[in-house]
N, CA, C and O atoms as a GROMACS GRO file, in nm:
protein
  200
    1UNK      N    1   9.690  10.610   5.745
    1UNK     CA    2   9.692  10.480   5.675
    1UNK      C    3   9.569  10.466   5.585
    1UNK      O    4   9.579  10.418   5.472
    2UNK      N    5   9.454  10.508   5.636
    2UNK     CA    6   9.331  10.497   5.557
    2UNK      C    7   9.342  10.581   5.430
    2UNK      O    8   9.293  10.542   5.324
    3UNK      N    9   9.408  10.696   5.442
    3UNK     CA   10   9.423  10.784   5.325
    3UNK      C   11   9.506  10.716   5.218
    3UNK      O   12   9.475  10.722   5.099
    4UNK      N   13   9.613  10.650   5.262
    4UNK     CA   14   9.702  10.579   5.167
    4UNK      C   15   9.623  10.470   5.094
    4UNK      O   16   9.633  10.457   4.972
    5UNK      N   17   9.547  10.394   5.169
    5UNK     CA   18   9.467  10.286   5.109
    5UNK      C   19   9.363  10.342   5.014
    5UNK      O   20   9.341  10.286   4.906
    6UNK      N   21   9.300  10.451   5.053
    6UNK     CA   22   9.198  10.514   4.968
    6UNK      C   23   9.260  10.564   4.839
    6UNK      O   24   9.204  10.546   4.731
    7UNK      N   25   9.377  10.627   4.850
    7UNK     CA   26   9.446  10.679   4.732
    7UNK      C   27   9.483  10.565   4.638
    7UNK      O   28   9.468  10.576   4.516
    8UNK      N   29   9.531  10.455   4.696
    8UNK     CA   30   9.569  10.338   4.615
    8UNK      C   31   9.446  10.281   4.546
    8UNK      O   32   9.450  10.249   4.427
    9UNK      N   33   9.339  10.268   4.619
    9UNK     CA   34   9.215  10.212   4.563
    9UNK      C   35   9.164  10.301   4.451
    9UNK      O   36   9.120  10.252   4.347
   10UNK      N   37   9.168  10.432   4.472
   10UNK     CA   38   9.121  10.526   4.372
   10UNK      C   39   9.206  10.515   4.245
   10UNK      O   40   9.154  10.516   4.134
   11UNK      N   41   9.338  10.506   4.264
   11UNK     CA   42   9.429  10.495   4.148
   11UNK      C   43   9.400  10.366   4.070
   11UNK      O   44   9.396  10.367   3.947
   12UNK      N   45   9.380  10.257   4.143
   12UNK     CA   46   9.351  10.128   4.077
   12UNK      C   47   9.218  10.135   4.002
   12UNK      O   48   9.207  10.088   3.889
   13UNK      N   49   9.120  10.195   4.066
   13UNK     CA   50   8.987  10.209   4.003
   13UNK      C   51   8.997  10.293   3.877
   13UNK      O   52   8.938  10.260   3.774
   14UNK      N   53   9.071  10.402   3.884
   14UNK     CA   54   9.087  10.492   3.769
   14UNK      C   55   9.160  10.420   3.656
   14UNK      O   56   9.119  10.427   3.540
   15UNK      N   57   9.269  10.349   3.692
   15UNK     CA   58   9.347  10.279   3.591
   15UNK      C   59   9.266  10.168   3.526
   15UNK      O   60   9.263  10.157   3.403
   16UNK      N   61   9.199  10.088   3.607
   16UNK     CA   62   9.120   9.976   3.553
   16UNK      C   63   9.001  10.029   3.473
   16UNK      O   64   8.968   9.975   3.367
   17UNK      N   65   8.938  10.134   3.522
   17UNK     CA   66   8.824  10.192   3.452
   17UNK      C   67   8.864  10.252   3.318
   17UNK      O   68   8.795  10.233   3.217
   18UNK      N   69   8.975  10.324   3.316
   18UNK     CA   70   9.021  10.386   3.191
   18UNK      C   71   9.067  10.280   3.090
   18UNK      O   72   9.034  10.289   2.972
   19UNK      N   73   9.141  10.182   3.136
   19UNK     CA   74   9.195  10.079   3.046
   19UNK      C   75   9.084   9.992   2.990
   19UNK      O   76   9.090   9.950   2.874
   20UNK      N   77   8.981   9.964   3.070
   20UNK     CA   78   8.871   9.878   3.024
   20UNK      C   79   8.778   9.955   2.930
   20UNK      O   80   8.724   9.899   2.834
   21UNK      N   81   8.760  10.084   2.958
   21UNK     CA   82   8.672  10.166   2.873
   21UNK      C   83   8.740  10.197   2.740
   21UNK      O   84   8.692  10.160   2.634
   22UNK      N   85   8.855  10.267   2.748
   22UNK     CA   86   8.927  10.303   2.626
   22UNK      C   87   9.076  10.274   2.647
   22UNK      O   88   9.145  10.351   2.714
   23UNK      N   89   9.126  10.165   2.589
   23UNK     CA   90   9.267  10.126   2.606
   23UNK      C   91   9.363  10.223   2.538
   23UNK      O   92   9.480  10.229   2.576
   24UNK      N   93   9.317  10.298   2.439
   24UNK     CA   94   9.407  10.391   2.368
   24UNK      C   95   9.458  10.503   2.458
   24UNK      O   96   9.580  10.517   2.474
   25UNK      N   97   9.370  10.583   2.519
   25UNK     CA   98   9.416  10.692   2.607
   25UNK      C   99   9.488  10.641   2.731
   25UNK      O  100   9.571  10.712   2.788
   26UNK      N  101   9.458  10.520   2.773
   26UNK     CA  102   9.521  10.463   2.892
   26UNK      C  103   9.672  10.449   2.870
   26UNK      O  104   9.750  10.458   2.965
   27UNK      N  105   9.713  10.426   2.744
   27UNK     CA  106   9.855  10.408   2.714
   27UNK      C  107   9.930  10.539   2.736
   27UNK      O  108  10.046  10.538   2.776
   28UNK      N  109   9.865  10.651   2.710
   28UNK     CA  110   9.931  10.780   2.727
   28UNK      C  111   9.921  10.827   2.872
   28UNK      O  112   9.996  10.916   2.914
   29UNK      N  113   9.829  10.769   2.948
   29UNK     CA  114   9.813  10.808   3.088
   29UNK      C  115   9.935  10.774   3.173
   29UNK      O  116   9.986  10.861   3.243
   30UNK      N  117   9.984  10.647   3.170
   30UNK     CA  118  10.101  10.610   3.250
   30UNK      C  119  10.219  10.702   3.228
   30UNK      O  120  10.292  10.732   3.323
   31UNK      N  121  10.239  10.749   3.106
   31UNK     CA  122  10.351  10.837   3.075
   31UNK      C  123  10.341  10.965   3.158
   31UNK      O  124  10.442  11.018   3.204
   32UNK      N  125  10.219  11.013   3.177
   32UNK     CA  126  10.199  11.136   3.254
   32UNK      C  127  10.204  11.107   3.404
   32UNK      O  128  10.241  11.194   3.484
   33UNK      N  129  10.167  10.984   3.442
   33UNK     CA  130  10.167  10.947   3.584
   33UNK      C  131  10.311  10.922   3.633
   33UNK      O  132  10.345  10.956   3.746
   34UNK      N  133  10.393  10.863   3.548
   34UNK     CA  134  10.531  10.830   3.586
   34UNK      C  135  10.604  10.949   3.650
   34UNK      O  136  10.647  10.940   3.765
   35UNK      N  137  10.620  11.060   3.578
   35UNK     CA  138  10.694  11.174   3.634
   35UNK      C  139  10.622  11.238   3.752
   35UNK      O  140  10.685  11.293   3.842
   36UNK      N  141  10.489  11.231   3.752
   36UNK     CA  142  10.412  11.293   3.861
   36UNK      C  143  10.439  11.222   3.993
   36UNK      O  144  10.466  11.286   4.094
   37UNK      N  145  10.430  11.089   3.992
   37UNK     CA  146  10.450  11.013   4.116
   37UNK      C  147  10.599  10.978   4.133
   37UNK      O  148  10.674  11.052   4.196
   38UNK      N  149  10.640  10.864   4.075
   38UNK     CA  150  10.779  10.824   4.087
   38UNK      C  151  10.809  10.710   3.989
   38UNK      O  152  10.717  10.643   3.943
   39UNK      N  153  10.937  10.689   3.958
   39UNK     CA  154  10.976  10.583   3.863
   39UNK      C  155  10.944  10.443   3.915
   39UNK      O  156  10.946  10.347   3.838
   40UNK      N  157  10.914  10.430   4.042
   40UNK     CA  158  10.883  10.298   4.098
   40UNK      C  159  10.744  10.252   4.054
   40UNK      O  160  10.715  10.133   4.055
   41UNK      N  161  10.658  10.348   4.016
   41UNK     CA  162  10.522  10.313   3.976
   41UNK      C  163  10.513  10.283   3.827
   41UNK      O  164  10.409  10.235   3.780
   42UNK      N  165  10.619  10.309   3.752
   42UNK     CA  166  10.616  10.288   3.607
   42UNK      C  167  10.583  10.142   3.570
   42UNK      O  168  10.506  10.120   3.477
   43UNK      N  169  10.639  10.042   3.639
   43UNK     CA  170  10.610   9.903   3.604
   43UNK      C  171  10.470   9.860   3.646
   43UNK      O  172  10.420   9.758   3.598
   44UNK      N  173  10.405   9.935   3.734
   44UNK     CA  174  10.272   9.897   3.780
   44UNK      C  175  10.164   9.924   3.675
   44UNK      O  176  10.085   9.834   3.646
   45UNK      N  177  10.157  10.044   3.617
   45UNK     CA  178  10.051  10.073   3.518
   45UNK      C  179  10.066   9.995   3.389
   45UNK      O  180   9.968   9.975   3.317
   46UNK      N  181  10.189   9.950   3.358
   46UNK     CA  182  10.211   9.876   3.233
   46UNK      C  183  10.132   9.745   3.227
   46UNK      O  184  10.060   9.722   3.130
   47UNK      N  185  10.142   9.658   3.327
   47UNK     CA  186  10.070   9.529   3.324
   47UNK      C  187   9.919   9.545   3.338
   47UNK      O  188   9.845   9.453   3.302
   48UNK      N  189   9.872   9.658   3.390
   48UNK     CA  190   9.728   9.677   3.410
   48UNK      C  191   9.653   9.678   3.276
   48UNK      O  192   9.560   9.600   3.260
   49UNK      N  193   9.691   9.764   3.179
   49UNK     CA  194   9.620   9.765   3.050
   49UNK      C  195   9.666   9.651   2.959
   49UNK      O  196   9.750   9.670   2.872
   50UNK      N  197   9.610   9.531   2.980
   50UNK     CA  198   9.655   9.416   2.900
   50UNK      C  199   9.571   9.395   2.778
   50UNK      O  200   9.595   9.302   2.701
   0.00000   0.00000   0.00000
């Protein structure tokens, strides 16, 4: 369970850090993350880079 939480936290930190630093590359990141993980995560990265 701790591993799952750590992985989630790391993903959130990476997404928020990338989107806040450079929003341009962050847009191309979700596209690469979608097929890697699953289609259920596609709606999650979209609202993050606002």
